[in-house]
TIVONU-662643 format. One record per residue (C-alpha): residue in one letter; x, y negated, z negated; residue number from 1. Coordinates in pm, 1 decimal. Each point is the difference from the previous one (the first is absolute). Layout:
N
   res       east      north         up     n
     A          X          Y          Z   NUM
...
END
This chain:
424
   res       east      north         up     n
     X     -309.6      743.9    -2540.5     1
     X     -113.4     -305.9      195.7     2
     X      313.5     -189.6     -108.9     3
     X      212.1      289.3      121.9     4
     X     -184.0       -7.2      333.4     5
     X       58.1     -375.2       32.4     6
     X      372.4       45.1      -66.5     7
     X       15.3      293.2      241.7     8
     X     -163.7     -200.5      277.7     9
     X      222.5     -301.6      -69.4    10
     X      301.3      233.2       15.8    11
     X     -115.9      123.5      339.7    12
     X      -16.5     -359.4      128.1    13
     X      339.0      -79.5     -154.1    14
     X      163.5      300.4      167.4    15
     X     -152.0      -83.8      338.4    16
     X      128.1     -359.5      -20.2    17
     X      347.8      125.9      -92.6    18
     X       -9.9      236.7      297.7    19
     X     -105.4     -295.4      216.1    20
     X      330.8     -170.9      -81.7    21
     X      184.3      328.9       43.2    22
     X     -140.4       11.8      353.3    23
     X      159.6     -336.8       74.2    24
     X      328.6      113.3     -151.2    25
     X       12.2      333.8      179.6    26
     X      -64.0     -139.2      348.2    27
     X      240.2     -291.7      -55.7    28
     X      277.3      240.7      -90.5    29
     X      -85.5      222.9      293.0    30
     X       67.2     -289.7      238.2    31
     X      319.6     -106.0     -178.9    32
     X     -130.9     -305.9     -184.4    33
     X      151.2      -66.1     -341.1    34
     X     -223.0       57.3     -302.0    35
     X      141.6     -144.0     -320.7    36
     X     -280.3       45.5     -254.9    37
     X     -298.7      226.8      -66.1    38
     X     -186.8      -63.5     -324.4    39
     X     -323.5      133.9     -141.5    40
     X     -183.2     -265.3     -199.7    41
     X       70.2     -369.0      -58.4    42
     X      142.4     -213.0     -278.3    43
     X      284.4       99.0     -234.4    44
     X      207.6      298.6      107.1    45
     X      -31.4      306.3     -224.8    46
     X      278.4      190.7      173.5    47
     X      171.9       19.1      337.7    48
     X      272.5      193.0      176.6    49
     X      182.4      -29.5      329.7    50
     X       39.3      261.5      270.5    51
     X      224.4     -101.1      285.7    52
     X     -116.2     -349.7      100.5    53
     X     -348.1        4.0     -158.9    54
     X      -95.1      -80.8     -358.2    55
     X     -300.3      193.6     -132.7    56
     X     -187.9      -89.7     -314.2    57
     X     -310.1      -23.2     -214.0    58
     X     -143.0     -328.6     -126.2    59
     X     -228.2      -68.5     -293.2    60
     X     -322.1     -106.7      176.1    61
     X     -154.4      291.2      199.7    62
     X     -173.3     -227.4      249.8    63
     X      159.1      131.8      319.8    64
     X      342.5       40.6      152.3    65
     X      237.3     -181.4      234.2    66
     X      287.9       66.0      236.5    67
     X      271.9     -241.5      110.9    68
     X      109.9       31.8      363.4    69
     X      287.4     -226.8       98.3    70
     X     -100.4     -269.9      249.1    71
     X     -371.5       64.7       -3.3    72
     X      -41.7     -348.9      150.8    73
     X      252.2     -223.9      181.5    74
     X      -21.1     -244.5     -291.1    75
     X      137.5      245.4     -258.4    76
     X      307.8     -176.6     -131.2    77
     X      146.8      283.5     -207.6    78
     X      137.1      206.3      287.9    79
     X      369.4       70.9      -42.4    80
     X      210.7      -41.4      315.2    81
     X       78.0      371.9       13.1    82
     X     -374.0       79.0      -13.6    83
     X      -99.0     -230.2      286.7    84
     X       -6.9      280.7      263.1    85
     X     -237.6      198.2     -224.4    86
     X     -235.5     -288.4      -79.7    87
     X     -356.7      104.4       76.3    88
     X      -82.1     -298.0      219.9    89
     X      278.6       97.2      242.9    90
     X     -164.1      332.2       87.6    91
     X     -237.8       47.5      297.4    92
     X     -355.5     -107.7      -65.3    93
     X     -138.3      352.1       31.4    94
     X      229.7      124.0     -275.3    95
     X      -99.6     -286.6     -226.6    96
     X     -364.0       78.9       76.4    97
     X       48.2      361.9     -103.4    98
     X      168.2     -105.6     -325.0    99
     X     -264.2     -259.3      -89.9   100
     X     -291.4      229.8       87.1   101
     X      152.6      301.5     -177.3   102
     X     -159.1     -101.3     -329.6   103
     X     -350.2        3.2      146.2   104
     X       72.6      318.3      193.7   105
     X      101.0      157.7     -330.3   106
     X     -337.7      -96.1     -147.4   107
     X     -178.1      147.4      302.3   108
     X      200.5      322.6      -26.0   109
     X      -73.9       22.9     -372.6   110
     X     -370.1      -57.7       57.8   111
     X      -16.9      267.7      270.0   112
     X      200.5      243.5     -213.1   113
     X     -229.6      -61.1     -298.9   114
     X     -308.6       61.2      215.5   115
     X      149.6      313.3      156.6   116
     X       77.6      140.8     -345.3   117
     X     -350.1      -85.8     -120.3   118
     X     -187.2      160.8      289.8   119
     X      236.5      295.6       28.7   120
     X       19.6      117.0     -359.6   121
     X     -269.7     -168.6     -213.3   122
     X     -348.2      159.8       10.4   123
     X     -243.3     -267.3      119.8   124
     X     -376.1      -11.8       51.5   125
     X      -86.4      206.9      308.0   126
     X     -342.8     -108.3      125.4   127
     X       -0.3      271.2      270.4   128
     X       10.1      274.3     -263.5   129
     X     -294.5     -162.3     -175.1   130
     X     -200.2       99.2      308.1   131
     X      145.4      349.8       38.0   132
     X      -16.6      134.5     -357.0   133
     X     -278.1       62.3     -253.1   134
     X      -65.2     -311.8     -207.0   135
     X      150.5       -9.8     -348.7   136
     X     -153.6     -248.7     -241.9   137
     X      221.5     -280.9     -132.5   138
     X     -267.9     -184.6     -199.9   139
     X     -369.0       29.6      -79.9   140
     X     -221.9     -309.2       -1.9   141
     X     -204.1      -12.8     -323.4   142
     X     -296.1     -166.8      168.4   143
     X     -136.2     -115.0      334.1   144
     X      -88.4     -351.6      120.6   145
     X     -320.8       45.1      201.4   146
     X       -3.8     -347.9      160.2   147
     X      306.5     -124.8      185.3   148
     X      122.1     -346.7      -89.7   149
     X      301.2     -223.8      -59.0   150
     X      126.3      -78.3     -349.2   151
     X       24.3     -382.7       -9.5   152
     X      286.6       15.3     -251.7   153
     X      228.0      226.1      204.0   154
     X     -142.8      -53.5      349.1   155
     X       11.3      376.2       43.7   156
     X     -266.7      266.5       37.8   157
     X     -204.4       21.8     -319.8   158
     X       61.3      310.9     -210.4   159
     X     -241.5      179.0     -228.2   160
     X      -24.5      -48.8     -376.3   161
     X       -9.3      312.7     -213.4   162
     X     -308.9       12.0     -220.6   163
     X     -183.1     -242.1      224.5   164
     X       14.0      169.4      339.7   165
     X      -93.7      369.3       42.5   166
     X      259.9      274.6      -40.7   167
     X      170.3      110.3      318.0   168
     X      -75.8      338.3      153.5   169
     X      358.4      106.4      -75.5   170
     X      -57.8      -62.7     -371.7   171
     X     -324.7      198.3        6.4   172
     X      185.5      288.8      165.9   173
     X      276.3      -16.0     -259.8   174
     X      271.2      -49.7      260.1   175
     X      347.7      -87.7     -129.7   176
     X      323.3     -138.3      144.6   177
     X      196.4      289.3      144.1   178
     X     -305.0      189.3      124.2   179
     X       14.2       96.8      368.3   180
     X     -324.6       -5.8      199.1   181
     X      -13.1      298.5      234.5   182
     X     -361.0       11.1      125.4   183
     X     -325.5     -200.1       21.0   184
     X     -332.5      182.1       31.1   185
     X      191.6      325.2       40.1   186
     X      195.1     -126.3      301.1   187
     X      379.1      -29.8      -25.8   188
     X      113.6     -361.1       27.3   189
     X      349.8     -126.9       75.0   190
     X      110.2     -362.4        9.8   191
     X     -126.2     -318.5     -162.0   192
     X     -190.0     -132.4      303.7   193
     X     -175.5      333.3       55.5   194
     X     -101.5       19.8     -365.4   195
     X     -122.3     -360.6      -24.0   196
     X     -199.9       38.5      323.3   197
     X     -204.7      279.2     -162.4   198
     X      -34.7     -193.1     -327.7   199
     X     -108.7     -326.5      164.6   200
     X     -262.4      182.0      207.3   201
     X     -144.0      174.0     -307.5   202
     X     -126.3     -298.1     -201.1   203
     X     -309.9       91.5     -204.1   204
     X       51.8      371.8       68.0   205
     X      121.7      282.7     -217.4   206
     X      345.4      119.4       97.5   207
     X      211.0      287.8     -129.9   208
     X      368.2      -68.4      -64.0   209
     X      257.9      278.9      -21.2   210
     X      330.3      -89.3     -159.8   211
     X      311.5      165.5     -136.8   212
     X      122.2      -76.5     -351.1   213
     X      315.3      165.8     -131.5   214
     X      -35.1      281.8      249.0   215
     X     -367.5       71.8      -73.7   216
     X     -281.2      -85.1      244.2   217
     X     -327.4     -154.2     -117.4   218
     X     -314.5     -113.3      180.3   219
     X     -248.5     -253.9     -135.2   220
     X     -286.2     -200.5      148.7   221
     X     -104.3     -361.2      -37.6   222
     X     -227.6     -250.7      169.8   223
     X      210.5     -273.1      155.1   224
     X     -104.4     -359.2      -75.9   225
     X      -72.4     -231.6      290.4   226
     X      226.9     -304.5       -6.7   227
     X       45.6     -300.5      224.2   228
     X      346.8       -3.2      155.1   229
     X      192.0     -161.1      288.2   230
     X       -9.8      202.2      320.0   231
     X      323.4      193.3       48.1   232
     X       77.9     -153.7      338.4   233
     X      -29.6     -345.1     -160.6   234
     X      207.7       95.7     -304.7   235
     X      280.0      121.0      228.8   236
     X       17.6     -331.2      187.2   237
     X      326.0     -163.2     -122.8   238
     X     -131.3     -347.0       83.8   239
     X     -317.3       41.8     -204.3   240
     X       -3.8     -135.1     -356.6   241
     X     -268.5       37.2     -265.9   242
     X     -104.2     -360.2       64.7   243
     X      -74.8       93.5      362.4   244
     X     -237.4      287.1      -82.9   245
     X     -359.4      -61.6      109.6   246
     X     -317.2      202.7      -69.0   247
     X       37.7      156.2      344.8   248
     X      335.3      146.4     -114.0   249
     X     -163.8      195.0     -284.6   250
     X     -170.1      339.0       -9.5   251
     X     -157.9      236.8     -255.8   252
     X      218.9      305.5      -62.3   253
     X       56.4      276.5     -250.0   254
     X      275.3      -47.5     -260.7   255
     X      196.7      263.9     -189.3   256
     X      228.2     -234.8     -194.7   257
     X      353.5      131.8       38.2   258
     X      337.2     -131.7      118.8   259
     X      229.3      245.1      183.1   260
     X      359.9       88.2      -70.0   261
     X      196.4     -109.4      306.7   262
     X      249.9      276.8       83.2   263
     X      364.8      -97.9       13.9   264
     X      280.6      116.7      225.8   265
     X      348.2     -105.9      108.6   266
     X       69.5      -38.5      371.4   267
     X      349.1      154.3      -12.9   268
     X      326.4     -148.0      132.6   269
     X      -96.0       30.8      369.3   270
     X     -357.8     -126.8       -3.2   271
     X      110.2     -255.6     -259.7   272
     X      191.3     -182.3      273.6   273
     X     -317.0      -78.7      191.8   274
     X     -189.4      -96.7     -316.9   275
     X      283.0     -233.3     -104.7   276
     X       13.7     -155.1      348.3   277
     X     -375.4      -70.8        0.2   278
     X       13.3     -152.3     -347.5   279
     X      304.0     -210.2       95.9   280
     X     -187.9     -150.6      294.8   281
     X     -300.1      -67.8     -224.2   282
     X      215.9     -170.4     -264.7   283
     X      187.3     -211.7      256.5   284
     X     -329.1     -121.6      144.8   285
     X     -128.5      -77.3     -348.6   286
     X      317.7     -188.8      -91.1   287
     X      -11.5     -220.9      310.0   288
     X     -367.9      -71.6      -63.4   289
     X       74.6      -88.7     -363.8   290
     X      281.7     -235.6      102.1   291
     X     -230.1     -180.7      241.8   292
     X     -256.3      -50.1     -275.4   293
     X      243.0     -127.6     -263.8   294
     X      -85.1     -370.7       40.0   295
     X     -374.9       53.0      -33.6   296
     X       49.8      201.6     -320.0   297
     X      177.9     -279.0     -189.7   298
     X     -326.8     -170.1     -110.9   299
     X     -129.0      336.3     -125.7   300
     X      318.6       49.8     -202.7   301
     X      -35.8     -343.7     -153.8   302
     X     -366.0       68.8      -77.0   303
     X      101.7      322.2     -175.7   304
     X      231.2     -204.6     -222.1   305
     X     -284.6     -231.4      -97.6   306
     X     -235.9      278.3     -105.8   307
     X     -171.8      124.1      316.3   308
     X      -19.3      372.3       70.9   309
     X      324.2      123.8      162.3   310
     X      -42.2       87.2      366.4   311
     X      147.5      351.9       39.6   312
     X      131.6      -97.5      344.3   313
     X      215.3     -286.3     -129.4   314
     X      378.9       51.9       11.2   315
     X      174.9      147.8     -300.6   316
     X      350.6      -52.0     -133.0   317
     X      252.9      262.6     -103.2   318
     X     -138.9      -47.0     -351.4   319
     X     -352.6       80.0      116.9   320
     X      113.3      292.2      214.7   321
     X      193.7      147.5     -293.1   322
     X     -302.0      -36.0     -229.5   323
     X     -225.0      174.7      251.6   324
     X      267.6      267.4       44.8   325
     X        2.7       48.6     -375.8   326
     X     -378.0       40.7      -12.2   327
     X        8.4      251.8      284.8   328
     X      272.7      195.1     -178.5   329
     X     -197.9       -5.9     -324.8   330
     X     -308.6      138.8      177.1   331
     X      198.4      272.9      172.6   332
     X      -56.1     -156.8      342.7   333
     X      343.9       94.3      130.2   334
     X      -94.7      -10.1      369.6   335
     X     -126.6     -358.7      -33.3   336
     X      310.0      -93.1     -203.8   337
     X      223.9      130.8      279.2   338
     X     -208.2     -162.5      275.6   339
     X       26.9     -337.3     -174.3   340
     X      378.2       32.0      -23.2   341
     X       21.7       85.0      370.6   342
     X     -228.6     -292.2       92.3   343
     X      214.6     -239.6     -202.3   344
     X      312.9      115.1      183.6   345
     X     -166.4      -66.4      334.5   346
     X     -113.9     -342.4     -115.6   347
     X      345.6     -102.2     -124.7   348
     X      158.4      124.4      322.1   349
     X     -238.3     -191.8      225.0   350
     X        6.1     -313.2     -217.4   351
     X      381.0      -14.2       11.3   352
     X       -8.9       -6.6      379.0   353
     X     -202.7     -319.9       17.1   354
     X      207.3     -252.5      201.1   355
     X       52.0     -235.4     -293.5   356
     X      307.4      -80.0     -205.6   357
     X      111.1      128.7     -246.1   358
     X     -164.2      327.3      109.4   359
     X      192.0      248.0      211.6   360
     X     -228.7      -77.2      291.4   361
     X      112.3     -363.5      -13.5   362
     X      364.7       98.4       50.4   363
     X      -98.5      231.8      284.9   364
     X     -205.9     -275.0      166.5   365
     X      291.0     -246.1      -20.1   366
     X      243.9      253.5      145.0   367
     X     -221.3       60.9      302.2   368
     X      -74.5     -371.6       37.7   369
     X      375.4      -62.6       22.3   370
     X       33.1      273.8      259.0   371
     X     -290.5     -131.9      209.2   372
     X      124.6     -358.4      -22.5   373
     X      350.8      101.8      107.6   374
     X     -144.9      186.2      299.1   375
     X     -206.3     -301.8      107.6   376
     X      295.4     -240.2      -34.1   377
     X      220.2      234.7      200.7   378
     X     -255.5        9.4      281.6   379
     X      -13.7     -379.9       -6.7   380
     X      377.4      -22.4       17.3   381
     X       23.5     -163.3     -342.1   382
     X      241.4       92.9     -279.8   383
     X     -121.8      240.7     -269.2   384
     X     -155.5     -210.4     -280.1   385
     X      136.0      246.6     -258.0   386
     X     -157.8      124.1     -317.3   387
     X     -305.4     -136.3     -176.3   388
     X       89.0     -220.4     -294.9   389
     X     -165.6      170.1     -295.9   390
     X       46.0     -309.7     -213.3   391
     X     -241.6     -189.8      225.1   392
     X     -256.8      272.9      -59.0   393
     X       25.7      -17.5     -377.5   394
     X     -296.4     -239.0      -46.0   395
     X     -224.8      241.0      190.0   396
     X      143.4      290.7     -199.0   397
     X      -74.7     -178.1     -326.8   398
     X     -358.1      -61.8      111.6   399
     X      -44.0      369.5       81.7   400
     X      147.8       98.2     -337.1   401
     X     -229.5     -247.4     -174.6   402
     X     -309.2      133.9      176.5   403
     X       87.5      365.1      -56.9   404
     X      100.8      -74.9     -358.6   405
     X     -326.5     -177.0      -70.8   406
     X     -199.2      281.2      158.1   407
     X      191.3      255.2     -207.1   408
     X      -69.7     -190.9     -322.0   409
     X     -367.5      -23.8       94.9   410
     X      -33.3      374.3       59.7   411
     X      194.0       89.0     -316.5   412
     X     -218.8     -234.2     -207.1   413
     X     -317.8      145.3      151.4   414
     X      124.3      355.1      -62.6   415
     X       58.9      -84.5     -366.5   416
     X     -306.0     -214.8      -71.3   417
     X     -254.7      171.7      223.6   418
     X      141.3      325.5      140.5   419
     X     -163.3      205.3      274.1   420
     X     -204.8      285.1     -147.0   421
     X        4.4      345.3      152.9   422
     X     -341.2       88.9      150.1   423
     X       -6.6      342.2     -168.9   424
END
């Protein structure tokens, strides 16, 4: 199943890249530019056909897609005389900007559409309902760790060891996953926070627990163990890590030993718009932050290749993203699978707008540089210097390709030799 998930995720990336090129083609045609070729894949041609003036086809290597627009740069030397008026470089700069940015806009639209579909129609964890409904048990802890500490191997909060640490109160009560707790000490209780507040305050005391199982209500009593735990206000601090916890952050509380089922709900097509918008802003901010941190992550990637533990915040390649997508699919984590696909679309869209050749953003930057330079020369009473000579920029372009190519090889190698592991 994991292989199927990997292929499914890779197919999603492949389709989005093909639609990227379709965005270029569609806007170019809309403005009257001539599009001669649109192919999916690279390498040897498997088949092709022609409709009007455009040849469509499929190539053997499914590594992307490409579109050929006549006269994409002034240096294109394959423009037939009759096509000169429709050469792309002859069109106003704003039209060329729309065409060159259409690929990234397509990725953004796909990402937003994916998020809207996810939030509108896929039931997701609803933390608000966890506080407004009786608590249903997802898992029962077999034991209880009485002293709080950090496991040196995992650098996470230490967990109990069955047979060594005492049984949890939930085990003594005979609670099972699927049971719904309806009352404590005869008082109805609704919501996780309300229930845990009573439990934490009852350490060392006998407490009666009323729960429903398969439609039947039962009440049993147990003395809650007193365990050392992090204060709730400290645990809820997003900037606080286990390494930061001090003795002053700990307190003695009662422990029941259960994990709740988090209720799920879908927002619906209207509320899904707002949810998708919020997530889009969050992902854009995360993408820009990740791009800024790329250079400082290169040593960590190299270290991962030489045997060090892989930093989960290091960049991943399409290979790594597909592998993670496959694992998520295999575990039934569809929401995370879909979120990852949306995030990748946003990343590709933003990355392609960087003002560097051969990226789309490089062509856009040159077009506006030409426009600005022409305006300045006109104000100075000097003749228009004309178009930028792309051939003179080729050395810089080759350097960019070399850097990006090397970085891609580094991430692919790290994803194969020392892949990022999911934290759950």
